[in-house]
C-alpha positions in Angstrom: -57.0 -2.5 -10.6 -58.9 0.6 -10.7 -58.4 2.9 -7.9 -60.6 5.6 -6.7 -59.8 9.0 -6.8 -59.6 9.7 -2.9 -56.7 6.6 -3.1 -55.4 8.7 -6.3 -54.8 11.6 -4.1 -53.8 10.0 -1.0 -51.5 8.5 -3.0 -50.0 11.9 -4.2 -49.7 12.8 -0.8 -48.0 10.1 0.4 -45.6 9.8 -2.8 -45.2 13.6 -2.2 -44.0 13.5 1.1 -41.6 10.4 0.6 -40.0 12.9 -2.2 -39.8 15.6 -0.2 -37.9 13.3 2.7 -35.7 11.9 0.1 -34.8 15.5 -0.8 -33.8 16.2 2.7 -31.2 13.2 2.7 -30.2 14.3 -0.7 -29.6 17.8 0.7 -27.3 16.9 3.8 -25.5 14.4 1.2 -25.0 17.5 -1.0 -23.8 19.7 1.9 -20.7 17.4 2.7 -20.4 17.1 -1.0 -20.5 21.2 -2.0 -18.2 21.8 2.1 -15.6 19.4 0.9 -14.9 19.1 -2.6 -12.3 17.3 -2.9 -13.7 14.4 -2.1 -14.8 13.5 -5.4 -15.0 9.6 -4.9 -16.8 10.0 -1.6 -19.2 11.9 -3.2 -19.8 9.5 -6.2 -20.2 7.0 -3.6 -22.8 8.8 -1.6 -24.6 9.9 -4.9 -24.9 6.0 -5.5 -26.0 4.9 -2.2 -28.9 7.4 -2.4 -30.1 6.5 -5.8 -30.2 2.7 -4.1 -31.8 3.9 -0.9 -34.4 6.1 -2.7 -35.4 3.3 -4.9 -35.6 0.9 -2.1 -37.9 3.5 -0.2 -40.2 4.0 -3.4 -40.2 -0.2 -3.3 -41.1 -0.3 0.3 -44.1 2.5 -0.2 -45.3 1.0 -3.1 -45.8 -2.8 -1.4 -47.1 -1.2 1.9 -49.3 1.5 0.6 -50.0 0.7 -2.8 -50.8 -2.8 -2.3 -48.3 -4.3 -4.5 -48.7 -1.9 -7.6 -46.0 0.8 -8.8 -47.5 3.4 -11.0 -46.0 5.9 -12.9 -47.9 8.3 -11.1 -45.7 7.2 -7.9 -43.0 8.4 -9.5 -44.3 11.8 -10.7 -45.6 12.3 -7.2 -42.3 11.9 -5.5 -40.8 14.1 -8.3 -43.1 16.6 -7.2 -42.0 16.6 -3.6 -38.2 16.4 -4.3 -38.3 19.1 -6.5 -40.5 21.1 -3.9 -37.9 20.7 -1.4 -35.1 21.4 -3.6 -36.7 24.9 -4.5 -37.2 25.9 -0.9 -35.2 24.5 1.6 -32.6 23.4 -0.7 -31.9 26.7 -1.9 -30.0 27.2 1.5 -27.9 24.5 1.4 -24.8 25.7 -1.4 -24.3 28.8 0.4 -24.5 27.3 3.7 -22.1 24.3 2.5 -19.5 26.8 1.4 -19.6 28.7 4.4 -19.0 25.8 6.3 -16.4 24.3 4.6 -14.6 27.6 4.6 -14.9 27.6 8.5 -14.1 23.6 8.8 -11.0 24.5 6.6 -9.9 27.7 8.8 -10.2 25.4 12.0 -8.4 22.6 10.6 -5.6 25.0 9.7 -5.5 26.3 13.0 -5.6 22.9 15.1 -2.9 22.0 12.6 -0.5 24.6 13.2 -1.0 24.3 17.3 -0.3 20.5 16.7 2.7 20.8 14.5 4.7 23.1 16.9 4.8 20.3 19.8 5.4 17.5 16.7 8.3 19.8 14.9 10.0 20.1 18.3 9.4 16.3 19.3 10.8 15.5 15.5 14.1 18.1 16.2 15.0 16.8 19.5 14.7 13.1 18.5 16.8 13.8 15.6 19.3 15.5 17.4 19.6 12.5 20.5 19.7 10.1 17.2 22.6 11.5 15.5 24.3 11.7 18.9 23.3 8.7 19.8 25.0 7.1 16.3 28.3 9.1 16.8 28.5 7.3 20.2 28.0 3.8 18.5 30.3 4.5 16.1 33.1 5.4 18.2 32.2 2.0 20.6 32.3 -0.1 17.6 35.2 1.5 16.1 36.9 0.4 19.8 35.7 -3.0 19.7 37.2 -3.6 16.4 40.2 -6.4 17.0 43.1 -5.4 14.6 45.9 -7.8 13.7 49.5 -7.6 15.8 51.9 -5.6 14.1 54.7 -6.9 15.7 57.1 -9.0 13.7 56.3 -12.3 15.5 53.0 -12.6 15.9 51.8 -15.3 17.7 47.7 -15.9 17.7 47.6 -19.2 18.8 48.9 -18.0 22.6 46.5 -20.1 24.5 47.2 -23.4 23.1 50.9 -23.9 23.6 51.2 -27.6 22.5 50.8 -26.0 19.3 53.4 -23.2 19.1 56.3 -25.7 20.1 59.4 -25.2 17.9 61.2 -27.9 16.8 65.0 -27.5 15.6 65.4 -30.4 13.2 63.5 -30.5 9.9 61.7 -27.9 7.2 63.7 -25.6 5.1 64.6 -23.4 8.1 65.2 -26.1 10.5 62.5 -23.9 12.6 59.1 -25.8 11.8 56.2 -26.5 14.1 55.2 -30.3 14.4 51.8 -31.3 13.8 49.9 -33.6 15.5 48.1 -36.0 13.5 45.3 -38.2 15.2 44.5 -41.5 13.9 41.0 -41.9 14.1 40.3 -45.8 14.6 
């Protein structure tokens, strides 16, 4: 339960180093958050993941080095290491992130402009081809339509000659077609 001064100083050093390393991880995440501010949801997810990772790392070190005990000065030492990193290496992160974000956007815009020229040309060509193809297909479809004959004596069943037999007897006009009746047995 009681720890010696040497053990306490060793633990302070270990947890200060852990806090410093966690701050390095946080600065990497902060770099991307500052470089690309439009990804706010990703920044929120990365903050949550960092908090979970930091908690697990602190727990793992307390189990391994602290013999299963977790003391408040572990957290204070890790916070000191974190703050030490933030005032030394962390000061360079925001300007570097903003500069690299602008550089990435500039390069991305140049690549988009270069890529969009052939893509626009391809779209224009395909639009021209498709519109001409639509004209040809509509002409073919118009030619394939079968219209009714416009003659006075229309004969639609000219392939079956037995149906078209005209008898002089019967009917009002004396020109009736005799229907065939099939008897089903």
